C-alpha positions in Angstrom: -43.2 16.1 17.3 -41.2 13.2 17.1 -40.0 10.9 14.4 -38.4 7.5 15.1 -36.9 9.1 18.2 -35.7 12.6 16.7 -37.6 15.6 16.7 -39.3 16.4 13.0 -37.2 19.7 13.2 -34.0 17.9 13.8 -35.2 15.6 10.5 -36.6 18.0 8.1 -35.8 21.7 8.2 -35.4 22.7 4.5 -35.6 26.5 5.8 -31.9 26.0 7.7 -28.6 25.7 5.7 -27.4 22.2 5.4 -24.6 22.5 8.1 -27.3 23.9 10.5 -29.2 20.7 9.6 -26.2 18.5 10.5 -25.7 20.3 13.4 -29.4 20.2 14.8 -29.2 16.2 13.8 -25.7 15.9 16.0 -27.3 17.7 18.6 -30.4 15.6 18.7 -28.4 12.5 18.8 -25.9 13.5 21.5 -29.4 14.3 23.6 -31.9 17.3 24.4 -30.2 19.9 26.0 -26.6 18.5 25.9 -24.2 20.9 24.9 -22.4 21.0 21.7 -19.1 22.2 22.4 -15.8 21.6 20.5 -12.3 21.8 20.6 -10.7 22.7 17.5 -7.1 21.5 16.0 -6.3 23.4 13.1 -3.4 23.2 10.4 -1.0 20.6 12.2 1.7 20.1 10.0 3.6 16.2 10.0 6.0 14.5 7.4 4.6 11.2 6.9 5.4 8.5 4.4 2.0 7.5 3.6 0.7 6.9 -0.5 0.1 4.4 -3.0 3.7 5.3 -5.0 7.1 3.9 -4.1 8.3 7.5 -3.8 6.0 8.4 -1.5 6.8 5.8 0.9 10.6 6.6 0.8 10.6 10.1 0.3 7.4 11.3 2.2 5.7 14.3 2.0 4.1 17.0 4.3 0.7 16.0 5.8 -1.8 18.9 7.2 -4.7 18.1 9.7 -7.5 19.5 11.1 -9.6 17.7 14.1 -12.7 18.8 15.6 -13.5 17.1 18.6 -17.3 17.3 20.0 -17.6 17.1 23.7 -19.1 18.7 26.9 -16.7 21.5 28.0 -19.1 23.2 30.4 -17.4 21.6 33.3 -14.0 23.0 32.7 -15.1 25.8 31.6 -17.0 26.4 35.1 -14.7 25.0 37.3 -11.3 26.5 35.1 -9.6 22.9 36.0 -7.5 21.3 33.5 -8.7 17.7 35.1 -12.2 18.7 33.7 -11.4 18.5 30.0 -9.7 16.9 27.1 -6.1 17.6 26.7 -5.4 18.7 23.1 -1.8 18.3 23.7 -2.5 15.0 24.1 -4.8 15.0 21.1 -1.9 16.4 18.8 0.5 13.6 20.5 -1.9 11.0 18.9 -2.4 12.3 15.9 1.2 13.1 15.4 1.8 9.6 16.5 -0.6 8.1 13.2 1.1 10.5 10.9 4.3 10.1 11.9 3.9 6.7 11.9 3.4 3.3 9.6 2.5 4.1 6.2 -0.9 3.7 4.9 -1.6 3.6 1.3 -4.8 6.1 1.5 -5.4 9.4 3.7 -8.7 7.8 4.0 -6.8 5.0 6.1 -5.1 7.8 8.2 -8.1 9.7 8.9 -9.9 6.4 10.1 -7.0 5.7 12.6 -7.0 9.1 13.8 -10.3 9.0 14.6 -10.6 5.4 16.0 -7.6 6.4 18.4 -9.1 9.3 20.0 -12.7 7.9 20.3 -11.0 4.4 22.1 -8.6 6.8 24.3 -10.4 9.7 25.0 -13.8 8.6 26.8 -15.0 12.5 26.9 -15.3 12.8 23.1 -18.6 12.2 21.8 -17.7 12.6 18.1 -14.7 13.6 16.1 -14.4 15.1 12.4 -10.7 14.5 11.1 -9.1 16.1 7.6 -6.1 14.9 6.3 -4.7 16.9 3.3 -1.7 16.5 1.1 -0.4 20.0 -0.3 1.8 18.2 -2.9 0.0 15.8 -4.7 1.0 14.4 -8.8 -2.2 16.2 -10.5 -2.0 18.0 -13.6 -3.3 21.2 -12.6 -2.8 23.9 -9.5 -4.3 22.9 -6.3 -3.5 24.2 -2.4 -4.2 20.4 -1.3 -6.3 17.5 -2.0 -7.9 15.8 0.8 -10.6 13.9 2.8 -12.7 14.7 6.0 -14.4 11.9 7.9 -16.8 12.1 11.3 -17.0 9.6 13.5 -19.5 9.4 16.6 -18.8 7.1 19.7 -21.5 4.6 18.9 -20.2 4.1 15.6 -16.6 3.3 17.0 -18.2 0.7 19.2 -20.0 -0.8 16.2 -16.9 -1.7 14.4 
């Protein structure tokens, strides 16, 4: 059954966990039958100068980035040809250039810049989820890290 161009299963599925519903919605948005494959970049560590405090901009600190790229990997999987996939080495360099580049006040802005650059420069990527974490933050309490995570899709990028 279709509802506003989407299957009812993708719009309403209370028996399925929220993450599965999100996956179903993404699958529907990408098109029926199209693979939803992912390239994962986890725990990328860089030294950057982002933050609202002058000390952060002067001394810098460690940032840890995770990225999940949604793309179709079937051609590369069948051909075993590097030219048929997205270069995760290039994605790494794109992320490094932003995190180690000009300072931003907010890690939200860092994440947006990463997502925007990857979607602009790599046509084969349909969506990206970016997490930017600060392991060393000035809060009164013990934390492993604090951060943000955003998801952007190609059609959203075209609208900006």
